[in-house]
C-alpha positions in Angstrom: -19.4 41.4 73.1 -17.3 38.2 73.1 -18.7 35.0 71.7 -17.7 31.6 72.9 -19.0 28.7 70.7 -18.7 26.2 73.6 -21.2 28.1 75.7 -23.6 28.4 72.7 -23.2 24.7 72.1 -23.9 24.0 75.8 -27.2 25.9 75.5 -28.0 24.0 72.3 -27.3 20.7 74.0 -29.4 21.6 77.0 -32.4 22.5 74.9 -31.9 19.5 72.6 -32.1 17.2 75.7 -35.2 18.9 76.8 -36.7 18.3 73.4 -36.0 14.6 73.6 -37.9 14.4 76.9 -41.1 15.9 75.3 -42.8 13.1 73.3 -45.9 15.2 72.6 -43.8 17.9 71.0 -41.9 15.4 69.0 -45.2 13.9 67.7 -46.4 17.4 66.8 -43.2 18.0 64.9 -43.7 14.8 62.9 -47.4 15.3 62.1 -47.1 18.2 59.6 -44.3 16.7 57.6 -46.3 13.5 57.3 -49.3 15.4 55.9 -47.1 17.4 53.5 -45.6 14.2 52.1 -48.7 12.0 51.9 -51.2 14.4 50.4 -49.2 15.4 47.2 -48.2 11.7 46.7 -51.9 10.7 46.8 -52.9 13.6 44.5 -50.2 12.6 42.0 -51.4 9.0 42.1 -55.0 10.0 41.3 -53.7 11.8 38.2 -51.4 9.0 37.0 -53.6 5.9 37.5 -55.7 6.9 34.5 -53.8 9.7 32.6 -56.1 9.5 29.5 -59.3 10.3 31.4 -61.1 13.1 29.6 -62.0 14.7 32.9 -58.4 15.4 33.5 -58.2 17.6 30.5 -61.2 19.6 31.7 -59.4 20.2 35.0 -56.2 21.1 33.2 -58.0 23.6 30.9 -59.3 25.3 34.1 -55.7 26.1 35.0 -54.5 26.8 31.5 -57.1 27.4 28.7 -54.2 27.5 26.1 -53.1 23.9 26.8 -52.3 22.3 23.5 -54.5 19.4 22.3 -51.6 17.0 22.2 -50.4 17.8 25.7 -50.6 15.1 28.4 -53.3 16.5 30.8 -52.2 14.1 33.5 -48.6 15.1 33.4 -49.6 18.8 33.3 -51.7 18.4 36.4 -49.0 16.6 38.2 -46.5 19.3 37.4 -49.0 22.0 38.4 -49.7 20.1 41.7 -45.9 20.0 42.5 -45.6 23.7 41.8 -48.5 24.7 43.9 -47.5 22.3 46.7 -44.0 23.8 46.8 -45.3 26.9 48.5 -47.3 24.8 51.1 -44.2 22.7 51.7 -42.3 25.8 52.8 -44.8 26.2 55.7 -43.1 23.3 57.4 -39.7 24.8 58.0 -41.5 27.9 59.5 -43.9 25.9 61.7 -41.5 23.3 63.2 -39.1 25.8 64.8 -42.1 27.6 66.3 -43.0 24.5 68.2 -39.5 24.4 69.8 -38.5 28.1 70.0 -41.8 29.0 71.7 -40.4 27.1 74.7 -37.1 28.9 74.6 -37.7 31.6 77.2 -41.3 31.4 78.4 -40.8 27.6 78.8 -37.6 28.2 80.8 -39.5 30.5 83.1 -42.3 28.0 83.6 -39.8 25.3 84.5 -37.9 27.8 86.7 -34.7 27.2 84.8 -34.3 30.7 83.4 -32.7 32.2 86.5 -29.8 29.7 86.7 -29.3 30.1 82.9 -29.1 33.9 83.3 -26.8 33.5 86.3 -24.2 31.7 84.1 -21.7 33.7 82.1 -23.5 33.0 78.8 -24.0 36.2 76.7 -27.1 37.2 74.8 -25.6 36.3 71.5 -24.6 32.9 72.8 -28.0 32.3 74.2 -29.7 33.2 70.9 -27.3 31.1 68.9 -27.7 28.0 71.2 -31.5 28.2 71.4 -31.8 28.9 67.6 -29.7 25.9 66.8 -31.9 23.7 69.0 -34.9 24.6 66.8 -33.2 25.1 63.4 -31.3 21.8 63.3 -34.4 19.6 63.8 -36.5 21.8 61.4 -34.0 21.6 58.6 -33.3 17.9 59.0 -37.1 17.2 59.1 -37.5 19.3 55.9 -34.7 17.4 54.2 -36.1 14.0 55.2 -39.6 14.9 54.2 -38.3 16.1 50.8 -36.5 12.9 50.3 -39.6 10.9 51.1 -41.7 13.1 48.8 -39.3 12.6 45.9 -39.4 8.9 46.3 -43.2 8.8 46.7 -43.9 11.1 43.7 -41.4 9.3 41.4 -42.9 5.9 42.3 -46.5 6.7 41.7 -45.7 9.0 38.8 -43.6 6.5 36.9 -46.5 5.5 34.6 -46.3 8.9 33.0 -42.9 8.2 31.6 -40.4 10.8 30.5 -38.1 10.2 33.5 -38.3 11.2 37.1 -40.6 14.0 38.3 -38.6 14.9 41.4 -36.3 16.4 42.4 -36.4 19.4 40.1 -34.4 22.6 40.2 -37.1 24.7 42.0 -37.7 22.1 44.8 -33.9 21.6 45.2 -33.4 25.3 45.6 -36.3 25.6 48.0 -35.1 22.8 50.3 -31.4 23.7 50.3 -31.8 27.5 50.4 -35.3 28.7 51.2 -36.1 26.1 53.9 -33.2 27.2 56.2 -34.1 30.8 55.7 -37.8 30.2 56.5 -36.7 28.1 59.5 -34.7 30.9 60.8 -37.6 33.2 60.3 -40.0 31.0 62.3 -37.4 30.6 65.0 -36.8 34.4 65.2 -40.5 35.2 65.5 -41.0 32.5 68.2 -38.0 33.7 70.2 -39.2 37.3 70.2 -42.7 36.4 71.3 -41.4 33.9 73.8 -39.3 36.6 75.4 -42.4 38.9 75.8 -45.0 36.5 77.2 -45.2 34.5 80.4 -46.4 31.1 79.1 -45.0 28.8 76.4 -48.4 27.9 75.1 -49.3 31.5 74.6 -46.0 32.0 72.7 -46.7 29.0 70.6 -50.2 30.2 69.7 -49.2 33.7 68.8 -46.1 32.6 66.9 -48.2 30.2 64.8 -50.1 33.2 63.4 -47.1 34.0 61.2 -48.0 30.9 59.1 -51.3 32.4 58.0 -49.8 34.9 55.5 -47.8 32.1 54.0 -50.9 30.0 53.6 -52.6 33.0 52.0 -49.8 33.3 49.4 -50.2 29.7 48.6 -54.0 30.2 48.2 -53.3 33.1 45.8 -51.0 30.9 43.8 -53.5 28.1 43.5 -56.2 30.6 42.5 -53.9 32.0 39.8 -53.7 35.4 41.4 -49.9 35.0 42.0 -47.6 33.8 39.2 -45.3 31.7 41.3 -42.0 30.7 39.7 -38.2 30.9 40.2 -38.2 34.7 40.2 -41.1 34.9 42.7 -39.4 32.5 45.1 -36.0 34.2 44.7 -37.6 37.5 45.7 -39.4 35.8 48.6 -36.1 34.3 49.8 -34.4 37.8 49.6 -37.2 39.3 51.7 -37.1 36.5 54.3 -33.3 36.9 54.5 -33.7 40.6 55.4 -36.3 39.7 58.0 -34.0 37.1 59.4 -31.3 39.7 60.0 -33.7 42.0 61.7 -35.1 39.2 63.9 -31.6 38.2 64.9 -30.7 41.8 66.0 -34.0 42.1 67.9 -33.6 38.7 69.6 -30.1 39.6 70.9 -31.5 42.8 72.3 -34.5 41.2 73.9 -32.5 38.2 75.4 -30.1 40.5 77.1 -29.6 39.3 80.7 -30.5 42.7 82.3 -33.7 43.1 80.2 -34.9 39.7 81.2 -34.1 40.1 84.8 -35.8 43.5 85.0 -38.9 42.2 83.3 -39.3 38.9 85.2 -37.3 39.5 88.2 
């Protein structure tokens, strides 16, 4: 099967222009990153405005009963918050592509633009590549911008703790540069598959969003202390998502084959 980058870029540009014409979708894409930046900054601020508060040590001992007496409870809670919030932050690069990719096939059918697209010489691989780029590029860029704003916000409100900048650290940098694109591809792949199987874009969006629930469950387990999240944990998580990405890519190319789509919706 031949692959022509120009045709894939044409599909990407078409979907990108459609995205620009949908202000409600753009607003939805910005809402979650805003929450994921503002909430941790506010939490860090509550811990740093009075780091010597005895109540902070009580909370810190709940997380770590072996915390030394001379340890700064405020800084411990800030670092714990950033570690726990890291898992929640990774929900964003999964969720944002779902908003876009759920429109990829079902939305084309609703707008009656699928048939002209299938009548063009674009191959299934070019179609998947173009539509994936149209969701992955905004998702990764939004994740990077949100990360930058989070670093600035946390470092500003956390400056009274001293001992240098809190962000970015190695784990967050690895997550944003490596895990975020992998998670974005995962969310995109799931949404493309579901979008190719259902008739309405809204249904595809709702079903695809269910994939976020296991990720939120993992974060809840981390906060509760059931999961010991750290570099190894997230490295394994990234390897698993990479394998899922490869499987989703293969399945997407098969499902977006021209003959399959025409026979299903013809």
